[in-house]
Structures are given as C-alpha cells and as structure tokens.
N, CA, C and O atoms as a printed pandas DataFrame, in Angstrom:
     atom_number atom_name residue_name chain_id  residue_number  x_coord  y_coord  z_coord
0              1         N          MET        A               1    3.463    6.509    7.526
1              2        CA          MET        A               1    4.016    5.615    8.019
2              3         C          MET        A               1    3.077    5.426    9.486
3              4         O          MET        A               1    2.543    6.366   10.075
4              5         N          GLU        A               2    3.030    4.246    9.833
5              6        CA          GLU        A               2    1.936    4.118   11.094
6              7         C          GLU        A               2    2.202    4.584   12.324
7              8         O          GLU        A               2    3.398    4.585   12.615
8              9         N          THR        A               3    1.089    5.174   13.531
9             10        CA          THR        A               3    1.798    5.291   13.743
10            11         C          THR        A               3    1.317    4.331   15.288
11            12         O          THR        A               3    0.611    3.414   14.870
12            13         N          PRO        A               4    1.423    4.233   16.628
13            14        CA          PRO        A               4    1.380    3.119   17.244
14            15         C          PRO        A               4   -0.388    3.477   17.268
15            16         O          PRO        A               4   -1.043    2.445   17.125
16            17         N          GLU        A               5   -1.111    4.559   17.399
17            18        CA          GLU        A               5   -2.406    4.016   17.753
18            19         C          GLU        A               5   -2.987    3.781   16.126
19            20         O          GLU        A               5   -4.191    3.990   15.973
20            21         N          ASP        A               6   -2.155    3.341   14.870
21            22        CA          ASP        A               6   -2.352    2.942   13.665
22            23         C          ASP        A               6   -2.230    1.571   13.760
23            24         O          ASP        A               6   -3.147    0.986   13.185
24            25         N          SER        A               7   -1.281    0.739   14.373
25            26        CA          SER        A               7   -1.065   -0.067   14.446
26            27         C          SER        A               7   -1.530   -1.479   14.732
27            28         O          SER        A               7   -1.309   -1.987   15.831
28            29         N          GLY        A               8   -2.205   -2.164   13.715
29            30        CA          GLY        A               8   -3.322   -3.321   13.549
30            31         C          GLY        A               8   -3.804   -3.263   13.078
31            32         O          GLY        A               8   -3.613   -2.329   12.299
32            33         N          PRO        A               9   -5.118   -4.137   12.830
33            34        CA          PRO        A               9   -6.830   -3.891   12.073
34            35         C          PRO        A               9   -7.440   -3.255   12.445
35            36         O          PRO        A               9   -7.586   -3.291   13.667
36            37         N          ARG        A              10   -7.958   -2.573   11.908
37            38        CA          ARG        A              10   -8.769   -1.915   12.219
38            39         C          ARG        A              10  -10.207   -2.045   11.579
39            40         O          ARG        A              10  -10.652   -1.958   10.435
40            41         N          PRO        A              11  -10.953   -2.398   13.358
41            42        CA          PRO        A              11  -12.446   -2.552   13.126
42            43         C          PRO        A              11  -13.423   -2.030   12.013
43            44         O          PRO        A              11  -13.327   -0.845   11.692
44            45         N          GLY        A              12  -14.393   -2.859   11.377
45            46        CA          GLY        A              12  -15.552   -2.406   10.497
46            47         C          GLY        A              12  -15.236   -1.784    8.699
47            48         O          GLY        A              12  -15.776   -1.307    7.701
48            49         N          HIS        A              13  -13.537   -2.390    9.473
49            50        CA          HIS        A              13  -13.215   -2.325    7.738
50            51         C          HIS        A              13  -12.870   -3.063    6.990
51            52         O          HIS        A              13  -12.036   -3.733    7.598
52            53         N          LEU        A              14  -12.961   -3.496    5.822
53            54        CA          LEU        A              14  -13.368   -4.635    5.082
54            55         C          LEU        A              14  -12.616   -4.657    3.863
55            56         O          LEU        A              14  -13.254   -4.261    2.887
56            57         N          SER        A              15  -11.291   -5.054    3.628
57            58        CA          SER        A              15  -10.874   -4.523    2.655
58            59         C          SER        A              15  -10.484   -5.456    1.577
59            60         O          SER        A              15  -10.619   -6.644    1.867
60            61         N          ARG        A              16   -9.929   -5.123    0.132
61            62        CA          ARG        A              16  -10.451   -5.968   -0.835
62            63         C          ARG        A              16   -8.421   -6.150   -1.027
63            64         O          ARG        A              16   -7.655   -5.225   -1.298
64            65         N          ARG        A              17   -8.081   -7.459   -0.805
65            66        CA          ARG        A              17   -6.707   -7.275   -2.062
66            67         C          ARG        A              17   -6.241   -7.025   -3.020
67            68         O          ARG        A              17   -6.889   -7.429   -3.985
68            69         N          LEU        A              18   -5.557   -6.627   -3.194
69            70        CA          LEU        A              18   -5.669   -6.112   -4.652
70            71         C          LEU        A              18   -3.681   -7.283   -5.756
71            72         O          LEU        A              18   -3.077   -7.059   -6.806
72            73         N          GLY        A              19   -3.531   -8.278   -4.720
73            74        CA          GLY        A              19   -2.339   -8.815   -5.346
74            75         C          GLY        A              19   -1.285   -8.401   -4.923
75            76         O          GLY        A              19   -1.336   -7.244   -4.508
76            77         N          PRO        A              20    0.092   -9.118   -4.836
77            78        CA          PRO        A              20    1.440   -8.980   -4.283
78            79         C          PRO        A              20    2.083   -8.227   -5.321
79            80         O          PRO        A              20    1.914   -8.431   -6.523
80            81         N          VAL        A              21    2.686   -7.516   -4.915
81            82        CA          VAL        A              21    3.523   -6.711   -5.720
82            83         C          VAL        A              21    5.692   -6.530   -4.836
83            84         O          VAL        A              21    6.161   -6.089   -3.787
84            85         N          PRO        A              22    6.333   -7.275   -6.282
85            86        CA          PRO        A              22    7.260   -7.892   -5.708
86            87         C          PRO        A              22    8.183   -6.391   -5.135
87            88         O          PRO        A              22    8.027   -5.337   -5.751
88            89         N          TRP        A              23    9.000   -6.456   -4.074
89            90        CA          TRP        A              23    9.765   -5.085   -3.688
90            91         C          TRP        A              23   11.018   -5.927   -2.329
91            92         O          TRP        A              23   10.880   -6.302   -1.164
92            93         N          ASP        A              24   11.727   -5.912   -2.940
93            94        CA          ASP        A              24   12.910   -7.061   -1.655
94            95         C          ASP        A              24   14.508   -6.027   -1.624
95            96         O          ASP        A              24   15.599   -6.169   -2.178
96            97         N          HIS        A              25   13.857   -4.839   -0.545
97            98        CA          HIS        A              25   14.537   -4.308   -0.020
98            99         C          HIS        A              25   14.542   -3.896    1.081
99           100         O          HIS        A              25   13.544   -4.433    1.564
100          101         N          ASP        A              26   14.854   -3.473    1.616
101          102        CA          ASP        A              26   14.929   -3.142    3.505
102          103         C          ASP        A              26   14.780   -4.330    4.138
103          104         O          ASP        A              26   14.343   -4.126    5.270
104          105         N          GLY        A              27   15.022   -5.992    3.813
105          106        CA          GLY        A              27   14.304   -6.813    4.420
106          107         C          GLY        A              27   13.359   -7.496    4.104
107          108         O          GLY        A              27   13.306   -8.666    4.483
108          109         N          PHE        A              28   12.179   -6.832    3.179
109          110        CA          PHE        A              28   11.264   -7.059    3.048
110          111         C          PHE        A              28   11.220   -8.047    1.310
111          112         O          PHE        A              28   12.001   -7.978    0.361
112          113         N          ASP        A              29    9.780   -9.012    1.536
113          114        CA          ASP        A              29   10.089   -9.405   -0.449
114          115         C          ASP        A              29    8.683   -8.966   -1.208
115          116         O          ASP        A              29    8.154   -9.454   -2.206
116          117         N          GLY        A              30    8.295   -7.915   -0.404
117          118        CA          GLY        A              30    7.185   -7.778   -1.634
118          119         C          GLY        A              30    6.210   -6.884   -0.529
119          120         O          GLY        A              30    6.387   -6.762    0.683
120          121         N          LEU        A              31    5.189   -6.344   -1.329
121          122        CA          LEU        A              31    4.373   -4.942   -0.903
122          123         C          LEU        A              31    2.906   -6.232   -1.105
123          124         O          LEU        A              31    2.782   -6.824   -2.177
124          125         N          ALA        A              32    1.996   -6.471   -0.005
125          126        CA          ALA        A              32    0.775   -6.836   -0.400
126          127         C          ALA        A              32   -1.036   -5.857   -0.074
127          128         O          ALA        A              32   -2.150   -5.919    0.446
128          129         N          ALA        A              33   -0.587   -5.479   -0.453
129          130        CA          ALA        A              33   -1.814   -4.514   -0.916
130          131         C          ALA        A              33   -3.210   -4.667   -1.365
131          132         O          ALA        A              33   -3.702   -4.994   -2.445
132          133         N          GLU        A              34   -3.848   -4.237    0.114
133          134        CA          GLU        A              34   -5.862   -3.715   -0.306
134          135         C          GLU        A              34   -5.963   -2.593   -0.101
135          136         O          GLU        A              34   -5.278   -1.810    0.558
136          137         N          ALA        A              35   -7.763   -2.373   -1.279
137          138        CA          ALA        A              35   -8.226   -1.220   -0.724
138          139         C          ALA        A              35   -9.291   -1.027   -0.146
139          140         O          ALA        A              35  -10.024   -1.808   -0.752
140          141         N          LEU        A              36  -10.058   -0.420    0.782
141          142        CA          LEU        A              36  -10.658   -0.301    1.401
142          143         C          LEU        A              36  -11.553    0.141    0.611
143          144         O          LEU        A              36  -11.390    0.761   -0.439
144          145         N          PRO        A              37  -13.056   -0.362    1.403
145          146        CA          PRO        A              37  -14.263   -0.942    0.524
146          147         C          PRO        A              37  -14.963    0.923   -0.061
147          148         O          PRO        A              37  -16.176    0.988   -0.254
148          149         N          SER        A              38  -14.318    1.908   -0.221
149          150        CA          SER        A              38  -14.675    3.419   -0.552
150          151         C          SER        A              38  -13.945    3.049   -2.322
151          152         O          SER        A              38  -14.236    3.677   -3.340
152          153         N          VAL        A              39  -13.174    2.115   -2.245
153          154        CA          VAL        A              39  -12.530    2.315   -3.558
154          155         C          VAL        A              39  -12.826    1.486   -4.415
155          156         O          VAL        A              39  -12.633    0.283   -4.241
156          157         N          PRO        A              40  -13.384    2.020   -5.571
157          158        CA          PRO        A              40  -14.174    1.216   -6.684
158          159         C          PRO        A              40  -13.381    0.143   -7.410
159          160         O          PRO        A              40  -12.208    0.411   -7.668
160          161         N          PRO        A              41  -13.919   -1.164   -7.811
161          162        CA          PRO        A              41  -13.246   -2.239   -8.166
162          163         C          PRO        A              41  -12.718   -2.258   -9.918
163          164         O          PRO        A              41  -12.317   -3.196  -10.607
164          165         N          SER        A              42  -12.894   -1.014  -10.196
165          166        CA          SER        A              42  -12.575   -0.776  -11.204
166          167         C          SER        A              42  -11.533   -0.126  -11.552
167          168         O          SER        A              42  -11.087   -0.058  -12.697
168          169         N          ASP        A              43  -11.090    0.385  -10.580
169          170        CA          ASP        A              43  -10.338    1.230  -10.489
170          171         C          ASP        A              43   -8.838    0.687  -10.084
171          172         O          ASP        A              43   -7.968    1.556  -10.118
172          173         N          ASP        A              44   -8.446   -0.562   -9.728
173          174        CA          ASP        A              44   -8.198   -1.687   -9.129
174          175         C          ASP        A              44   -7.172   -1.783  -10.489
175          176         O          ASP        A              44   -6.029   -1.685  -10.044
176          177         N          SER        A              45   -7.138   -1.904  -11.665
177          178        CA          SER        A              45   -5.692   -1.903  -12.260
178          179         C          SER        A              45   -5.222   -0.876  -12.532
179          180         O          SER        A              45   -4.071   -1.082  -12.916
180          181         N          MET        A              46   -5.601    0.743  -12.566
181          182        CA          MET        A              46   -4.829    1.842  -12.271
182          183         C          MET        A              46   -4.473    1.958  -10.803
183          184         O          MET        A              46   -4.290    3.130  -10.474
184          185         N          ILE        A              47   -4.347    1.218   -9.985
185          186        CA          ILE        A              47   -3.679    1.708   -8.549
186          187         C          ILE        A              47   -2.705    0.341   -9.012
187          188         O          ILE        A              47   -1.652    0.781   -9.475
188          189         N          ARG        A              48   -2.725   -0.912   -9.028
189          190        CA          ARG        A              48   -1.737   -2.289   -9.267
190          191         C          ARG        A              48   -0.606   -1.052   -9.884
191          192         O          ARG        A              48    0.494   -0.805   -9.391
192          193         N          ALA        A              49   -1.129   -0.483  -10.903
193          194        CA          ALA        A              49    0.030   -0.265  -12.102
194          195         C          ALA        A              49    1.051    0.966  -11.555
195          196         O          ALA        A              49    2.159    1.271  -11.996
196          197         N          ALA        A              50    0.215    1.628  -10.327
197          198        CA          ALA        A              50    0.720    2.822   -9.561
198          199         C          ALA        A              50    2.104    2.380   -8.311
199          200         O          ALA        A              50    3.256    2.757   -8.097
200          201         N          LEU        A              51    0.973    1.200   -7.624
201          202        CA          LEU        A              51    2.026    0.472   -6.970
202          203         C          LEU        A              51    3.202    0.386   -7.571
203          204         O          LEU        A              51    4.268    0.900   -7.234
204          205         N          VAL        A              52    2.885   -0.487   -8.743
205          206        CA          VAL        A              52    4.438   -1.092   -9.416
206          207         C          VAL        A              52    5.629    0.052   -9.472
207          208         O          VAL        A              52    6.618    0.148   -8.745
208          209         N          ARG        A              53    5.137    1.036  -10.764
209          210        CA          ARG        A              53    6.237    2.248  -10.929
210          211         C          ARG        A              53    6.469    2.700   -8.947
211          212         O          ARG        A              53    7.600    3.170   -8.823
212          213         N          GLY        A              54    6.067    2.677   -8.199
213          214        CA          GLY        A              54    5.835    3.466   -7.449
214          215         C          GLY        A              54    7.391    2.725   -6.549
215          216         O          GLY        A              54    8.452    3.259   -6.225
216          217         N          ALA        A              55    6.690    0.791   -6.322
217          218        CA          ALA        A              55    7.820   -0.066   -6.234
218          219         C          ALA        A              55    9.058   -0.031   -6.662
219          220         O          ALA        A              55   10.015   -0.311   -5.941
220          221         N          LEU        A              56    9.169    0.397   -8.160
221          222        CA          LEU        A              56   10.467    0.259   -8.815
222          223         C          LEU        A              56   11.104    1.322   -8.867
223          224         O          LEU        A              56   11.812    1.509   -9.856
224          225         N          SER        A              57   11.054    2.090   -8.070
225          226        CA          SER        A              57   11.333    3.265   -7.916
226          227         C          SER        A              57   12.295    4.000   -6.545
227          228         O          SER        A              57   12.796    5.118   -6.433
228          229         N          SER        A              58   12.275    3.057   -5.816
229          230        CA          SER        A              58   11.771    3.102   -4.624
230          231         C          SER        A              58   12.921    1.801   -4.215
231          232         O          SER        A              58   12.960    0.726   -4.813
232          233         N          LYS        A              59   13.769    2.169   -3.124
233          234        CA          LYS        A              59   15.233    1.209   -2.388
234          235         C          LYS        A              59   14.851    1.196   -0.812
235          236         O          LYS        A              59   15.437    0.325   -0.170
236          237         N          THR        A              60   14.407    1.610   -0.453
237          238        CA          THR        A              60   13.921    2.356    0.831
238          239         C          THR        A              60   13.035    2.713    1.693
239          240         O          THR        A              60   12.608    3.777    1.246
240          241         N          MET        A              61   12.242    2.375    3.103
241          242        CA          MET        A              61   11.166    2.907    2.991
242          243         C          MET        A              61   10.536    3.998    3.174
243          244         O          MET        A              61    9.306    4.029    3.179
244          245         N          ALA        A              62   11.437    5.274    3.390
245          246        CA          ALA        A              62   11.373    6.645    3.186
246          247         C          ALA        A              62   10.941    6.803    2.050
247          248         O          ALA        A              62    9.934    7.468    1.807
248          249         N          GLU        A              63   12.096    5.831    0.629
249          250        CA          GLU        A              63   11.157    6.392   -0.681
250          251         C          GLU        A              63   10.122    5.747   -1.047
251          252         O          GLU        A              63    9.278    6.427   -1.629
252          253         N          LEU        A              64    9.871    4.520   -0.885
253          254        CA          LEU        A              64    9.093    4.076   -1.273
254          255         C          LEU        A              64    7.364    4.198   -0.116
255          256         O          LEU        A              64    6.461    3.364   -0.165
256          257         N          GLU        A              65    7.372    5.203    0.610
257          258        CA          GLU        A              65    6.280    5.812    0.940
258          259         C          GLU        A              65    6.055    7.234   -0.025
259          260         O          GLU        A              65    5.033    7.681   -0.545
260          261         N          ARG        A              66    7.067    7.591   -0.022
261          262        CA          ARG        A              66    6.827    8.844   -1.450
262          263         C          ARG        A              66    6.566    8.638   -2.241
263          264         O          ARG        A              66    5.664    9.325   -2.721
264          265         N          ALA        A              67    7.205    7.383   -3.139
265          266        CA          ALA        A              67    6.913    7.046   -4.151
266          267         C          ALA        A              67    5.416    6.775   -4.644
267          268         O          ALA        A              67    4.874    7.207   -5.661
268          269         N          LEU        A              68    4.753    5.719   -3.381
269          270        CA          LEU        A              68    3.440    5.569   -3.862
270          271         C          LEU        A              68    2.678    6.935   -3.928
271          272         O          LEU        A              68    2.232    7.529   -4.910
272          273         N          ASN        A              69    2.656    7.281   -2.518
273          274        CA          ASN        A              69    1.810    8.598   -2.862
274          275         C          ASN        A              69    1.559    9.111   -3.618
275          276         O          ASN        A              69    0.460    9.403   -4.089
276          277         N          ARG        A              70    2.809    9.389   -3.971
277          278        CA          ARG        A              70    2.706   10.306   -5.085
278          279         C          ARG        A              70    2.186    9.630   -6.251
279          280         O          ARG        A              70    1.429   10.221   -7.021
280          281         N          GLU        A              71    2.584    8.280   -6.458
281          282        CA          GLU        A              71    1.619    7.535   -8.091
282          283         C          GLU        A              71    0.299    7.467   -7.720
283          284         O          GLU        A              71   -0.614    7.315   -8.532
284          285         N          LEU        A              72    0.158    7.568   -6.563
285          286        CA          LEU        A              72   -1.724    7.432   -6.283
286          287         C          LEU        A              72   -2.307    8.454   -6.552
287          288         O          LEU        A              72   -3.139    8.387   -7.457
288          289         N          TRP        A              73   -2.065    9.856   -5.817
289          290        CA          TRP        A              73   -2.151   10.686   -5.032
290          291         C          TRP        A              73   -2.556   11.279   -7.045
291          292         O          TRP        A              73   -3.218   12.306   -7.201
292          293         N          GLN        A              74   -2.184   10.684   -7.978
293          294        CA          GLN        A              74   -2.495   11.668   -9.175
294          295         C          GLN        A              74   -3.338   10.464  -10.078
295          296         O          GLN        A              74   -3.347   10.143  -11.266
296          297         N          ILE        A              75   -4.198    9.874   -8.554
297          298        CA          ILE        A              75   -5.520    9.451   -9.662
298          299         C          ILE        A              75   -6.118    9.160   -8.683
299          300         O          ILE        A              75   -6.804    8.141   -8.611
300          301         N          GLY        A              76   -5.960   10.095   -7.628
301          302        CA          GLY        A              76   -7.244   10.108   -6.409
302          303         C          GLY        A              76   -7.025    9.172   -5.149
303          304         O          GLY        A              76   -8.133    8.826   -4.741
304          305         N          TYR        A              77   -6.163    8.719   -4.503
305          306        CA          TYR        A              77   -5.895    7.603   -4.111
306          307         C          TYR        A              77   -4.760    8.052   -2.988
307          308         O          TYR        A              77   -4.020    8.965   -3.355
308          309         N          THR        A              78   -4.542    7.517   -1.672
309          310        CA          THR        A              78   -3.466    7.230   -0.511
310          311         C          THR        A              78   -3.337    6.093    0.218
311          312         O          THR        A              78   -4.167    5.348    0.739
312          313         N          ALA        A              79   -2.130    6.088    0.166
313          314        CA          ALA        A              79   -1.634    4.648    0.827
314          315         C          ALA        A              79   -0.933    5.000    2.344
315          316         O          ALA        A              79   -0.293    6.006    2.651
316          317         N          ARG        A              80   -1.223    4.006    3.048
317          318        CA          ARG        A              80   -0.958    3.888    4.133
318          319         C          ARG        A              80   -0.102    2.693    4.633
319          320         O          ARG        A              80   -0.690    1.649    4.914
320          321         N          ILE        A              81    1.338    2.779    4.772
321          322        CA          ILE        A              81    2.453    1.496    4.964
322          323         C          ILE        A              81    2.280    1.213    6.176
323          324         O          ILE        A              81    1.889    2.132    6.895
324          325         N          GLN        A              82    2.526   -0.216    6.826
325          326        CA          GLN        A              82    2.919   -0.313    7.707
326          327         C          GLN        A              82    3.314   -1.972    7.825
327          328         O          GLN        A              82    2.721   -2.573    6.929
328          329         N          ARG        A              83    4.064   -2.805    8.590
329          330        CA          ARG        A              83    4.285   -4.114    8.242
330          331         C          ARG        A              83    3.261   -5.025    8.328
331          332         O          ARG        A              83    2.058   -4.827    8.499
332          333         N          ASP        A              84    3.634   -5.643    8.245
333          334        CA          ASP        A              84    2.043   -7.149    8.036
334          335         C          ASP        A              84    2.593   -8.252    9.497
335          336         O          ASP        A              84    3.261   -9.258    9.260
336          337         N          PRO        A              85    2.343   -8.012   10.418
337          338        CA          PRO        A              85    2.191   -8.511   11.975
338          339         C          PRO        A              85    2.490  -10.282   11.214
339          340         O          PRO        A              85    3.368  -11.138   11.109
340          341         N          ALA        A              86    1.535  -10.094   10.963
341          342        CA          ALA        A              86    1.291  -11.672   10.241
342          343         C          ALA        A              86    2.291  -12.304    9.052
343          344         O          ALA        A              86    2.058  -13.395    8.531
344          345         N          ASN        A              87    3.348  -11.527    8.725
345          346        CA          ASN        A              87    3.990  -11.779    7.748
346          347         C          ASN        A              87    5.101  -10.718    7.557
347          348         O          ASN        A              87    5.147  -10.162    6.460
348          349         N          LEU        A              88    6.023  -10.369    8.529
349          350        CA          LEU        A              88    7.329   -9.358    8.955
350          351         C          LEU        A              88    8.289   -9.439    7.259
351          352         O          LEU        A              88    9.098   -8.532    7.068
352          353         N          ALA        A              89    8.146  -10.377    6.304
353          354        CA          ALA        A              89    8.818   -9.988    5.215
354          355         C          ALA        A              89    7.853   -9.329    3.945
355          356         O          ALA        A              89    8.028   -9.264    2.729
356          357         N          VAL        A              90    6.729   -8.869    4.871
357          358        CA          VAL        A              90    5.924   -7.936    3.506
358          359         C          VAL        A              90    5.222   -7.306    3.999
359          360         O          VAL        A              90    4.212   -7.754    4.541
360          361         N          MET        A              91    5.545   -6.009    3.967
361          362        CA          MET        A              91    4.905   -5.159    3.888
362          363         C          MET        A              91    3.470   -4.526    3.394
363          364         O          MET        A              91    3.429   -4.057    2.257
364          365         N          ARG        A              92    2.058   -4.495    4.380
365          366        CA          ARG        A              92    1.208   -4.158    4.303
366          367         C          ARG        A              92    1.340   -2.851    3.346
367          368         O          ARG        A              92    2.418   -2.259    3.409
368          369         N          VAL        A              93    0.345   -2.344    2.462
369          370        CA          VAL        A              93   -0.012   -1.224    1.670
370          371         C          VAL        A              93   -1.674   -1.528    1.742
371          372         O          VAL        A              93   -2.220   -2.590    1.445
372          373         N          GLU        A              94   -2.216   -0.488    2.146
373          374        CA          GLU        A              94   -3.538    0.027    2.222
374          375         C          GLU        A              94   -4.133    1.123    1.897
375          376         O          GLU        A              94   -4.208    2.092    2.653
376          377         N          ILE        A              95   -4.685    1.068    0.568
377          378        CA          ILE        A              95   -5.432    1.783   -0.342
378          379         C          ILE        A              95   -7.007    2.868   -0.075
379          380         O          ILE        A              95   -8.149    2.465    0.146
380          381         N          SER        A              96   -6.573    4.136   -0.184
381          382        CA          SER        A              96   -8.090    4.706    0.290
382          383         C          SER        A              96   -8.296    6.323   -0.310
383          384         O          SER        A              96   -7.276    6.963   -0.567
384          385         N          MET        A              97   -9.534    6.897   -0.503
385          386        CA          MET        A              97   -9.865    7.419   -1.201
386          387         C          MET        A              97   -8.564    9.346   -0.568
387          388         O          MET        A              97   -8.559   10.016    0.464
388          389         N          GLY        A              98   -8.109    9.399   -1.312
389          390        CA          GLY        A              98   -7.159   10.685   -1.055
390          391         C          GLY        A              98   -8.211   11.713   -0.595
391          392         O          GLY        A              98   -9.360   11.621   -1.027
392          393         N          TYR        A              99   -7.880   12.642    0.223
393          394        CA          TYR        A              99   -8.010   13.597    1.400
394          395         C          TYR        A              99   -8.270   15.116    0.514
395          396         O          TYR        A              99   -8.427   16.171    1.129
C-alpha cells in the first residue's frame, strides 16, 4: 500500500496502460493497470491474466494487494497499488519488475 511519500505521479517514469480490470469492492469500480518501462510489452497478456485472477479472488483492499502480488510474483513482477487521484472509483495498479 502507498505511503505518504509514494503518493502522486513519479517523475521520470513513463508507464504503459494495460487496460481496465473490473473490481467492484470497497467502493471501487475497477483497476487501472500500468506497466513501468522496464516491463516488456511481450508480457502484457500474462500480467493482465494475473491481474484478473487476483481481482476475482479478493473482496477487500488487503486481499487485493496480497492476491495481485502473489499472482504477479509467480511471473516475476510486483504491484504498487494506490487510489487514482483523477478518478476515486478506480484503483491504480503500477506493475514493475520483481525484486
């Protein structure tokens, strides 16, 4: 989950949108996924499938964060989850290479 110093866009990072994922829990309508430049476009379909599996298996924010990172870790990625300041009904998910 984000910390105060993590909030807002990060300068120098140009991300690629992966498309919305439905998630209608905890007051949200869905997830807006973005991949950082280090994530190769060839993995987009695997990442999207992992996001859908994680979203389907969770009903709360805590469950969502665990589920997304569990699914993504298996294919070498991690998720940074935060509220979208431009659309409070959408949860932003930033995908990056695993640590």
